[in-house]
N, C-alpha and C positions, 0 to 999 in steps of 0.2 A: 504782764511779761513785757520785757523790752524787746524792741526790734533786734537789737544786737544779740540778745539771748537766742532768739529764733534763728537768726542767721548762723550763729555758731552751732546750734544743734543740727541744722540742715547740713552744714559742712561736715559734721561728724557722721551723720547718716550717709552722706555721699561717700565719705572715706571708707566706711564699713562696707557699703555696696561694691565699691571698686575693689576692696580687699577680697570680698567673697568671689567676685568675678575673676580676679587674678588667680585665686586658689582653685576655682573650678577649672580654669584653663590648664593649670598645673596637673590636676587630677586626670583630666581628659587626655593630656599628653602622656601621662604615666600609663593609662589604660591602652593607648594606641601602641606604646613601646612594648608593653607586655604581650600584646597580640602577636608580635613578631617572634616571641620566644616559643618555639614549637614544643609540643608536649607528646610527641610520638605518634599522633594521629595525623593523617594527611588532611590538610585543609587548604583551600585556595588562599586563605589569608596569609599563609606562609610565604607566598610569592608577591605579596602586596608591595614590598619595597624594591622589587626588581625593575630596573630601568633598561629598556631595549634601545639600541641605536637604530632609530627609524628615520631613514633618509637624512642622516647627519645630526639629528637632534635626539637627546635622551627623552624617551617616552615611557610612561608607566606600562607595564606588561598588560594590564587590564584594558588598555586602549588599542592593543594590536592583536589580542588573542582572547579566546575563551579559556578560562581555567576552571577545571572541575575535579572533584574527587571521585574516582571510580569505586574505591572501597576505603577502609580505614588505613591502608598502607600505600595507596597509589593515587597519584595526581596525573591528570592529562592536561596538556596545553595544546589547543587547536588554534593555530594562527589564522588570521583572516586572509593573509597572503602567504602562500606556501614557501616562497623564497626567503621568508623571515625565519624559518626553522633553525638554521645555523646561528643567526644573530641572537635568537631567543635562548638557545642552548648555551651559547657563550655568556650571555647576560646572567643566566641562572647560576652558572659555574662561578662567574666573577662576583656574584652577590655574596659569596662565601657563606652559603647556608648549609653546606655539607651535603648537597644533593647532586646526583649525577643523572641528567636527563638522557633518555634513550630515544633516538630519532628513528621512526618507522616509515618515514617518507610522507606521512599524512599529518602526524602530530608527534608531540614529545610525550613520552611516558616516564614518569618519575616515581621510582620506588622509594618510599620514605622508610629508612631503616629504623628498627625499634631502638629506643634509647637505652644505653647501658646505665648501670647504677651510678658510675662515675660521671657520665655526661649529665644525668639528671641532677646530681649535686652541683655541677658547674652551672647549670641553668637556674637552679634555685639561687645560687650566689649572684648570678646576673640579675635575676628578678629583684633580689634584696637591694642590690646596688642601684637599680632604677628607682626603687622605693626611697632609698636614702637621698637620691638626687631630687626627688619630688619634695621630700621634707625640707631639704635645703632651700628649694624654691619657695615653699610656704613660709619658712622663717625669714627669707629675704623680703617677701611680701609683707610679713608682719612688721619688719623693721621699717619699711616704707610707711606703713599705716601709723606706727608709733611716732615716727618722725613728724608726720603730718599733724598728729595731735599735739606734739610738743611745740610745733610752730604756732598752732592755734593758742596754746597756753601762753606763749610769748606775746601773742596779739591780744591777750586779755581774757582768755577762757578761764573760768573758775577752776580751782583745784579739784573740787568735787566732780564737776563734769569731766575734767580730764581723766581723773582716776576711774570713773565709771566707764568712759570710752576705752581706756587701756584694758580694763578688766573684760569688757565685751570683745575686744580684739583678741585677747588671749583665749577666751572661750571659743571663738571662731577658729583660731589656730588649732586648739586642741581637737575640735571636731574634725577638721580636715586631716590632721595627722592620724587620727584614729581611722578615718576613711582610707588613707593610704595604707596603713597597717592591715586593714581588713582586705583590701584589694590584693596586696602582696601575699597575705596568708592564703587567700583563695587560689592564687596562681601557683603558690608553692605546693598546695594540696593537689592541684591539677597536674603539675609536673611529676610529682612522686607517685601518682596512681599508675599502676602498670596495666 
């Protein structure tokens, strides 16, 4: 085997690893976005994206308060500094989550309303849209990997090696697209369960 052949196969292996890494990040991002879609049960994760104005700088809610679920329909937010109750309530309302916090002077109590059938269908559409965005990301990653192989081919990579690399990239793509479909299907099932 020539040194050139070894260098080319190492380049292809590196490109495939980079491709897998990029796709894993895409799938992880999808999973984090789907956790923000509530499924009718109270969960502290629902407030994960809430940013509170803390002495002039936007701060994640989890860094200024304890968020707990009392039961399947109720969340409590206990700020570490009582004077933040109003700011936290305002931040939750402004986060556009469809939640209305009640201030009892000590903590915020948030009743999570049960989802209507129509709202569930909207959330399923939103989950599917997030899945499609992830698939677009995976296809963009595939294009980058294919372009890399094409450049190697222009630099002297054999037709056979290039074809093998392209087939492997497509197999990786298919596996990640299936993973996205499975994740979205699971979320859809979770949303539709009453």
